[in-house]
C-alpha positions as CSV (number, residue, x, y, z in Angstrom):
1,M,-2.3,-81.4,-8.2
2,S,-3.8,-84.0,-5.8
3,F,-6.3,-86.7,-6.9
4,R,-9.3,-87.3,-4.7
5,L,-11.1,-90.6,-4.6
6,K,-14.8,-90.3,-4.9
7,K,-16.7,-91.7,-1.8
8,L,-19.4,-94.4,-2.0
9,L,-21.2,-95.0,1.3
10,L,-23.1,-98.2,1.4
11,I,-25.7,-98.5,4.2
12,N,-27.3,-101.6,5.8
13,P,-30.4,-100.2,7.7
14,L,-32.0,-101.9,10.7
15,N,-35.6,-101.8,11.8
16,R,-35.4,-99.7,14.9
17,T,-38.8,-100.8,16.2
18,R,-37.7,-104.4,16.9
19,K,-35.7,-104.5,20.1
20,G,-35.0,-108.2,19.5
21,L,-33.1,-107.4,16.3
22,I,-31.1,-104.8,18.0
23,I,-29.9,-106.6,21.1
24,H,-29.2,-110.0,19.6
25,K,-26.2,-109.6,17.3
26,H,-25.8,-113.4,17.0
27,V,-28.8,-113.8,14.6
28,I,-27.6,-111.7,11.7
29,Y,-25.4,-112.3,8.6
30,P,-23.2,-109.9,6.6
31,P,-24.9,-107.9,3.8
32,I,-23.5,-109.9,0.9
33,G,-25.2,-107.6,-1.7
34,L,-23.4,-104.5,-0.4
35,G,-20.1,-106.5,-0.5
36,I,-20.7,-107.4,-4.1
37,I,-21.4,-103.8,-5.0
38,A,-18.2,-102.8,-3.3
39,N,-16.2,-105.2,-5.5
40,L,-18.0,-104.0,-8.6
41,T,-17.1,-100.4,-8.0
42,P,-14.1,-98.9,-9.9
43,S,-10.8,-98.3,-8.1
44,D,-11.2,-94.5,-8.3
45,W,-13.8,-94.8,-5.5
46,E,-13.4,-95.2,-1.8
47,V,-16.1,-97.6,-0.5
48,E,-17.4,-97.8,3.1
49,I,-20.2,-99.9,4.6
50,L,-22.1,-98.4,7.4
51,D,-23.9,-101.3,9.1
52,E,-26.7,-100.5,11.6
53,N,-26.6,-104.1,12.8
54,F,-23.6,-102.9,14.9
55,D,-23.1,-99.1,14.5
56,E,-25.5,-96.3,15.2
57,F,-26.1,-94.2,12.1
58,E,-24.3,-90.9,11.9
59,Y,-24.1,-88.7,8.9
60,K,-21.0,-89.2,6.8
61,D,-20.2,-87.2,3.8
62,A,-20.2,-89.0,0.4
63,D,-20.5,-88.5,-3.3
64,L,-23.0,-91.3,-3.7
65,V,-25.0,-93.3,-1.1
66,G,-26.3,-96.8,-1.7
67,L,-28.8,-98.6,0.5
68,T,-30.3,-102.1,0.6
69,A,-33.4,-103.1,2.5
70,L,-35.7,-105.9,3.3
71,T,-39.4,-104.9,3.6
72,S,-39.1,-104.7,7.4
73,S,-36.1,-102.3,7.2
74,V,-37.1,-100.2,4.2
75,T,-38.9,-97.6,6.3
76,R,-35.5,-96.9,8.0
77,A,-33.8,-96.9,4.6
78,Y,-36.1,-94.2,3.4
79,E,-35.5,-92.2,6.6
80,I,-31.8,-92.3,6.1
81,A,-32.1,-91.6,2.3
82,S,-34.1,-88.4,3.1
83,I,-31.2,-87.0,5.1
84,Y,-28.8,-87.3,2.1
85,K,-31.4,-86.1,-0.4
86,E,-31.9,-82.9,1.7
87,K,-28.2,-82.3,1.3
88,G,-28.2,-82.9,-2.4
89,I,-26.3,-86.2,-2.3
90,P,-27.7,-88.8,-4.7
91,T,-29.2,-92.0,-3.2
92,V,-29.6,-95.4,-4.7
93,L,-31.8,-98.2,-3.2
94,G,-31.8,-101.8,-4.2
95,G,-32.7,-105.2,-2.7
96,I,-35.8,-107.3,-2.5
97,H,-38.3,-104.6,-1.4
98,A,-37.3,-101.9,-3.9
99,S,-37.4,-104.6,-6.6
100,M,-41.0,-105.5,-5.7
101,M,-42.1,-101.9,-5.1
102,P,-40.1,-99.8,-7.5
103,D,-42.7,-97.0,-8.0
104,E,-42.8,-96.4,-4.3
105,A,-39.0,-96.4,-4.0
106,M,-38.6,-94.0,-6.9
107,K,-40.6,-91.4,-5.0
108,L,-38.2,-91.5,-2.0
109,V,-34.7,-92.1,-3.5
110,D,-33.0,-90.8,-6.6
111,T,-32.3,-94.1,-8.2
112,V,-33.8,-97.7,-7.8
113,V,-32.1,-100.9,-8.8
114,V,-34.6,-103.5,-9.7
115,G,-33.5,-107.2,-9.5
116,E,-29.9,-108.5,-9.3
117,V,-27.3,-105.7,-9.3
118,E,-24.4,-107.3,-11.1
119,S,-25.6,-106.5,-14.6
120,V,-26.2,-102.8,-14.0
121,W,-23.9,-101.4,-11.3
122,K,-21.0,-100.5,-13.6
123,N,-23.4,-98.7,-16.0
124,L,-24.9,-96.9,-13.0
125,I,-21.5,-95.7,-11.9
126,E,-20.6,-94.6,-15.4
127,D,-23.8,-92.7,-15.7
128,F,-23.1,-91.0,-12.3
129,D,-19.7,-89.9,-13.5
130,N,-21.3,-88.4,-16.6
131,G,-24.0,-86.7,-14.6
132,Q,-26.7,-88.8,-16.3
133,M,-27.7,-91.3,-13.6
134,K,-31.2,-92.7,-14.4
135,S,-34.0,-93.1,-11.9
136,R,-34.3,-96.8,-12.5
137,Y,-32.0,-99.7,-13.6
138,D,-33.4,-103.1,-14.3
139,G,-31.0,-106.0,-13.7
140,V,-31.0,-109.2,-15.7
141,L,-30.4,-112.7,-14.5
142,L,-26.8,-113.7,-15.2
143,P,-25.2,-117.1,-15.2
144,M,-23.5,-117.9,-11.9
145,E,-20.1,-118.6,-13.5
146,D,-17.4,-116.1,-12.4
147,A,-19.8,-114.7,-9.8
148,V,-18.6,-111.6,-8.1
149,R,-17.3,-112.2,-4.6
150,P,-18.2,-109.8,-1.8
151,A,-15.5,-107.5,-0.4
152,R,-15.5,-109.2,3.0
153,H,-12.9,-106.9,4.5
154,L,-15.6,-104.2,4.6
155,F,-18.0,-106.3,6.7
156,H,-18.1,-105.6,10.4
157,K,-15.6,-107.7,12.3
158,D,-18.1,-108.8,14.9
159,Y,-20.2,-110.9,12.6
160,K,-20.2,-114.4,14.1
161,F,-21.0,-116.1,10.7
162,A,-19.5,-115.6,7.3
163,S,-22.0,-116.2,4.4
164,I,-21.6,-117.4,0.9
165,Q,-24.0,-118.1,-2.0
166,T,-23.8,-121.1,-4.3
167,T,-27.1,-121.0,-6.2
168,R,-29.9,-118.6,-7.1
169,G,-33.4,-119.0,-8.2
170,C,-36.3,-121.3,-7.3
171,P,-38.7,-123.2,-9.5
172,M,-41.3,-123.4,-6.7
173,R,-44.0,-120.8,-6.4
174,C,-45.0,-120.7,-2.8
175,E,-47.8,-118.2,-2.2
176,F,-45.9,-116.3,0.5
177,C,-42.5,-116.2,-1.2
178,S,-41.0,-113.7,-3.7
179,V,-37.7,-115.5,-4.4
180,H,-38.8,-116.8,-7.8
181,T,-39.8,-113.2,-8.8
182,F,-36.5,-111.7,-7.7
183,N,-34.0,-114.4,-8.6
184,G,-35.9,-116.2,-11.4
185,R,-37.8,-119.5,-11.6
186,S,-34.8,-121.6,-12.8
187,Y,-32.2,-123.0,-10.5
188,R,-28.8,-121.4,-11.4
189,L,-25.8,-123.3,-10.1
190,R,-22.4,-121.7,-9.4
191,P,-19.5,-123.9,-10.4
192,V,-18.3,-126.0,-7.4
193,E,-14.7,-125.2,-7.8
194,E,-15.4,-121.4,-7.7
195,V,-17.4,-121.9,-4.4
196,L,-14.5,-123.9,-2.9
197,D,-12.0,-121.3,-4.0
198,E,-14.0,-118.6,-2.2
199,L,-14.5,-120.8,0.9
200,E,-10.7,-121.0,1.2
201,T,-10.6,-117.2,1.5
202,I,-13.0,-117.1,4.4
203,D,-11.5,-116.8,7.9
204,H,-14.6,-117.7,9.8
205,E,-15.2,-121.1,11.3
206,L,-19.0,-120.6,11.1
207,V,-20.5,-120.3,7.7
208,Y,-24.0,-119.8,6.5
209,F,-24.9,-120.8,2.9
210,V,-27.5,-118.2,2.0
211,D,-29.0,-120.3,-0.8
212,D,-32.8,-120.6,-0.5
213,N,-32.3,-124.3,-1.1
214,L,-28.8,-125.6,-1.0
215,I,-29.7,-129.1,-2.2
216,G,-31.9,-128.1,-5.1
217,Y,-34.1,-130.5,-7.0
218,G,-33.3,-133.7,-8.9
219,K,-30.2,-135.9,-9.3
220,R,-28.1,-133.2,-11.0
221,S,-28.4,-131.0,-7.9
222,Q,-27.8,-133.9,-5.6
223,D,-24.6,-134.8,-7.4
224,R,-23.5,-131.2,-7.3
225,A,-24.1,-131.0,-3.5
226,I,-22.1,-134.2,-3.0
227,E,-19.3,-132.7,-5.1
228,L,-19.3,-129.5,-3.0
229,F,-19.3,-131.3,0.3
230,K,-16.5,-133.7,-0.8
231,G,-14.5,-130.8,-2.0
232,I,-14.7,-129.1,1.4
233,V,-13.4,-132.3,3.0
234,E,-10.7,-132.9,0.3
235,R,-9.4,-129.4,0.5
236,G,-9.2,-129.5,4.2
237,I,-11.6,-126.6,4.7
238,K,-12.5,-126.6,8.4
239,I,-15.9,-125.1,8.9
240,N,-19.1,-125.6,10.7
241,W,-22.0,-124.7,8.5
242,F,-25.8,-124.2,8.3
243,A,-28.1,-123.9,5.3
244,S,-31.7,-124.0,4.2
245,A,-33.1,-126.9,2.1
246,S,-36.3,-128.5,1.1
247,M,-37.7,-131.7,2.5
248,N,-35.8,-133.7,-0.2
249,F,-32.6,-133.0,1.7
250,S,-32.8,-136.6,3.0
251,D,-33.6,-138.3,-0.3
252,N,-30.0,-139.4,-0.9
253,E,-28.1,-140.5,2.1
254,E,-24.8,-139.9,0.4
255,V,-25.8,-136.2,0.4
256,L,-26.3,-136.5,4.2
257,E,-23.1,-138.4,4.7
258,W,-20.9,-135.9,3.0
259,A,-22.8,-132.9,4.4
260,A,-22.0,-134.2,7.9
261,K,-18.4,-134.9,7.0
262,S,-17.9,-131.4,5.6
263,G,-19.2,-129.7,8.8
264,C,-23.0,-129.4,8.5
265,R,-24.4,-128.9,11.9
266,M,-28.0,-127.9,11.2
267,V,-30.4,-127.6,8.2
268,L,-33.5,-125.4,8.0
269,L,-36.5,-127.1,6.4
270,G,-39.5,-125.1,5.4
271,I,-42.2,-127.3,6.8
272,E,-44.8,-124.5,7.3
273,S,-47.7,-126.7,8.4
274,E,-48.6,-130.2,9.4
275,R,-51.8,-130.1,7.4
276,I,-51.9,-131.1,3.8
277,D,-54.9,-128.8,2.9
278,Q,-52.9,-125.8,4.2
279,L,-49.8,-126.8,2.3
280,K,-51.8,-127.0,-0.9
281,D,-53.4,-123.7,-0.2
282,M,-50.0,-122.0,0.0
283,N,-48.7,-123.9,-3.1
284,K,-46.2,-125.8,-1.0
285,N,-46.5,-128.7,-3.4
286,L,-43.4,-130.7,-2.6
287,N,-44.4,-131.0,1.1
288,A,-48.0,-131.8,0.2
289,K,-47.0,-134.5,-2.2
290,M,-44.7,-136.1,0.3
291,G,-47.3,-136.2,3.0
292,V,-46.9,-135.4,6.7
293,A,-46.6,-139.1,7.5
294,S,-43.2,-139.2,5.8
295,Y,-41.8,-136.2,7.7
296,D,-40.6,-138.3,10.7
297,E,-38.5,-140.4,8.3
298,V,-36.9,-137.3,6.9
299,F,-36.0,-136.0,10.4
300,R,-34.7,-139.5,11.4
301,K,-32.4,-139.7,8.4
302,I,-31.0,-136.3,9.0
303,N,-30.5,-136.9,12.7
304,K,-28.7,-140.2,12.0
305,Y,-25.8,-138.2,10.5
306,G,-25.5,-135.9,13.5
307,I,-27.3,-133.0,11.9
308,A,-30.0,-131.0,13.7
309,V,-33.3,-130.1,12.0
310,L,-34.5,-126.5,12.3
311,G,-38.2,-126.6,11.3
312,A,-39.8,-123.5,9.9
313,F,-43.5,-123.1,10.7
314,I,-46.1,-120.4,10.0
315,Y,-48.9,-119.4,12.3
316,G,-52.0,-117.5,11.3
317,L,-52.7,-119.3,8.0
318,D,-56.0,-118.6,6.3
319,T,-57.7,-121.6,7.8
320,D,-56.0,-121.5,11.1
321,T,-58.1,-121.4,14.3
322,P,-56.9,-121.3,17.9
323,E,-57.4,-125.1,18.0
324,S,-55.4,-125.7,14.8
325,M,-52.5,-123.6,16.0
326,S,-52.5,-125.4,19.3
327,N,-52.4,-128.7,17.3
328,R,-49.5,-127.4,15.3
329,T,-47.6,-126.6,18.5
330,E,-48.3,-130.1,19.8
331,Y,-47.1,-131.6,16.6
332,I,-43.9,-129.6,16.7
333,N,-43.1,-130.5,20.3
334,N,-43.8,-134.2,19.7
335,A,-41.9,-134.6,16.4
336,D,-38.2,-135.1,16.1
337,I,-37.7,-131.4,15.3
338,D,-34.7,-130.1,17.1
339,A,-35.2,-126.3,16.7
340,V,-38.2,-124.2,15.7
341,Q,-38.6,-121.1,13.7
342,A,-42.2,-120.1,14.3
343,T,-43.4,-116.9,12.5
344,I,-46.6,-115.2,11.8
345,L,-48.0,-115.3,8.2
346,T,-46.8,-112.0,6.6
347,P,-47.9,-110.9,3.2
348,L,-44.7,-109.4,1.7
349,P,-44.9,-107.3,-1.5
350,G,-44.2,-109.2,-4.7
351,T,-46.0,-112.3,-3.4
352,V,-49.3,-113.8,-4.5
353,L,-50.3,-113.6,-0.9
354,F,-49.8,-109.9,-0.7
355,N,-51.6,-109.2,-4.0
356,R,-54.6,-111.4,-2.9
357,M,-54.9,-109.7,0.5
358,L,-54.5,-106.3,-1.0
359,E,-57.3,-107.0,-3.5
360,D,-59.5,-108.4,-0.7
361,D,-58.9,-105.3,1.5
362,K,-57.4,-107.4,4.3
363,I,-54.2,-105.5,4.9
364,I,-54.4,-103.6,8.2
365,F,-51.0,-102.0,8.3
366,N,-51.3,-100.2,4.9
367,N,-50.0,-96.7,5.7
368,F,-47.0,-97.2,3.4
369,P,-44.1,-96.7,3.6
370,E,-44.3,-96.1,7.4
371,D,-46.1,-99.4,8.1
372,W,-43.5,-101.6,6.4
373,Q,-41.7,-101.6,9.7
374,H,-44.4,-104.0,11.0
375,Y,-43.6,-106.6,8.4
376,H,-41.0,-108.5,10.5
377,F,-42.9,-111.8,10.9
378,A,-43.8,-111.2,14.6
379,D,-46.9,-109.0,14.1
380,V,-50.3,-109.5,12.6
381,V,-50.6,-107.1,9.7
382,F,-53.8,-108.4,8.1
383,K,-57.5,-109.2,8.8
384,H,-58.0,-112.9,9.4
385,D,-61.2,-114.5,8.4
386,I,-61.6,-116.4,11.7
387,M,-59.8,-114.5,14.4
388,K,-59.5,-110.8,15.2
389,P,-55.9,-109.5,14.9
390,D,-55.4,-109.0,18.7
391,V,-56.9,-112.3,19.5
392,M,-54.7,-114.1,17.0
393,L,-51.6,-112.4,18.1
394,Q,-52.2,-113.4,21.7
395,E,-53.0,-117.0,20.7
396,I,-49.7,-117.1,18.7
397,K,-47.7,-115.7,21.6
398,D,-49.3,-118.4,23.9
399,N,-48.1,-121.0,21.4
400,W,-44.7,-119.5,21.2
401,D,-44.4,-119.9,25.0
402,K,-45.3,-123.5,24.7
403,L,-42.6,-124.0,22.0
404,Y,-39.8,-122.1,23.8
405,N,-40.4,-122.6,27.6
406,D,-37.6,-124.1,29.7
407,V,-39.1,-127.5,30.0
408,T,-39.7,-127.9,26.3
409,L,-36.2,-126.7,25.4
410,K,-34.6,-129.2,27.8
411,K,-36.7,-132.0,26.4
412,K,-35.7,-131.1,22.9
413,F,-32.1,-130.8,23.8
414,I,-32.0,-134.3,25.4
415,R,-33.9,-135.7,22.5
416,T,-31.5,-134.1,20.0
417,L,-28.5,-135.6,21.9
418,K,-30.2,-139.0,21.8
419,N,-31.2,-138.9,18.1
420,T,-28.0,-137.3,16.7
421,K,-25.4,-138.6,19.2
422,S,-23.8,-135.2,18.7
423,S,-23.3,-132.6,21.4
424,A,-22.7,-130.0,18.6
425,A,-26.1,-130.7,17.1
426,G,-27.6,-130.4,20.6
427,I,-25.9,-127.1,21.3
428,W,-26.7,-125.6,17.9
429,S,-30.4,-126.6,18.2
430,Y,-30.7,-125.2,21.7
431,G,-28.9,-122.0,20.7
432,S,-31.4,-121.6,17.8
433,N,-34.4,-122.1,20.0
434,L,-33.1,-119.6,22.5
435,Q,-32.5,-117.0,19.9
436,Y,-35.9,-117.4,18.3
437,Y,-37.5,-117.0,21.7
438,N,-35.5,-113.8,22.3
439,L,-36.5,-112.5,18.9
440,A,-40.2,-113.3,19.4
441,F,-40.5,-111.9,22.9
442,E,-37.7,-109.4,22.6
443,H,-36.1,-110.7,25.8
444,D,-32.5,-111.4,26.7
445,R,-33.0,-114.9,28.2
446,P,-30.1,-116.3,30.2
447,Q,-28.2,-119.2,28.7
448,R,-25.4,-120.0,31.1
449,D,-27.4,-121.8,33.8
450,F,-28.8,-124.2,31.3
451,A,-25.4,-125.0,29.9
452,E,-23.9,-125.6,33.4
453,E,-26.9,-127.9,34.3
454,F,-26.0,-130.2,31.5
455,G,-22.3,-130.0,31.9
456,L,-21.6,-128.2,28.6
457,D,-18.2,-126.6,28.5
458,N,-17.5,-123.5,26.4
459,F,-21.2,-123.2,25.7
460,D,-22.2,-120.5,23.1
461,A,-25.8,-120.1,22.0
462,S,-24.6,-119.2,18.6
463,P,-26.6,-117.4,15.9
464,F,-29.2,-119.3,13.9
465,S,-32.0,-117.2,12.6
466,I,-33.4,-115.7,9.4
467,N,-32.9,-112.0,8.7
468,V,-36.3,-110.3,9.0
């Protein structure tokens, strides 16, 4: 009598309406959540990841299908789930969107996982085996000790970056963000030795720390960051890495020194706006308290250690006007910001911003779930108090062109080389700017001529962008 392994098919859906997300494979990172689920699944299951970042979806038979989705990709997730539901194959959906909109998800899939999956997946599998799988499982926030590692061998081989997580949670409550709702309002730290052990198993030279804020808050977090960076050096782990942090990344220069020694090439800082009133409006209190006048010192300190600054900015804020957005662009282009992530204000479900706009009847794309595919940070999905949506979108695109045109990119590249004295920082920042331009305008802009003009050998405009 032969024994058959049960089949778990895990699917990472892709928003099919955004050409930029389809043609630029450099700007994406492996689906860690699906990798964690794979490692939590008992050995009597065969697990496969179908990743639409690289592979066109085609129906594959399975006993159970699990999907994860951001808001921008959940429409596609529902579409795929419907194919399996029609064939009577149970579907499970988890991730940030399903956690924020569980009632919606429960109408379109068989089972919804709300919150972090680690505390519920084994129970879900046991219930499935007993024919008693529930329609909803609510995860609880677990300590980060002995965190489950993702099954990296199941990720697509063409990912340019490996990714790893060292912390979860955020005490900040920015109006446009749902991290504190999903991962909790306390800062949970993973033991440094466990992080280093996992890093030693990664065979990628390029690593993205997926933490929302790698540096954290306060001296304890600073000391931990230094311990992590020193550990990378002392163990001889050879990586080039990128992470997100708050503006306090530069508070302790020992942090910067060891970050650079351990391979940090660029850090993303959530700046959002150069106006204090707007920072206060969106509850971006750390930035508002610091004051914009101190930003230049932050950038200077980071650059001094050969690290590029990727500044994240939002256009279309409540009090924005064509003039204020133009001023934001002028500020960005004149400041020592090496690369720019410029997105449109997008009210994501689970945020204070979304609830406020929904209550005020400002949401334009509200035919859910179909309209979630517009929530990719490059479209205007709400009614603005000052500008009509089409006017605002055109104004933003005009500003994007000022941010990412050839003259500006060359100036930024030269300035980065001068400030960081690092060709790596210059190349990384230029690569980031190029990819953000391509995502915004959905072009495939040439890179080789620019590299040759500046005499850069082996140039690669590598991936530096958020998943949207």
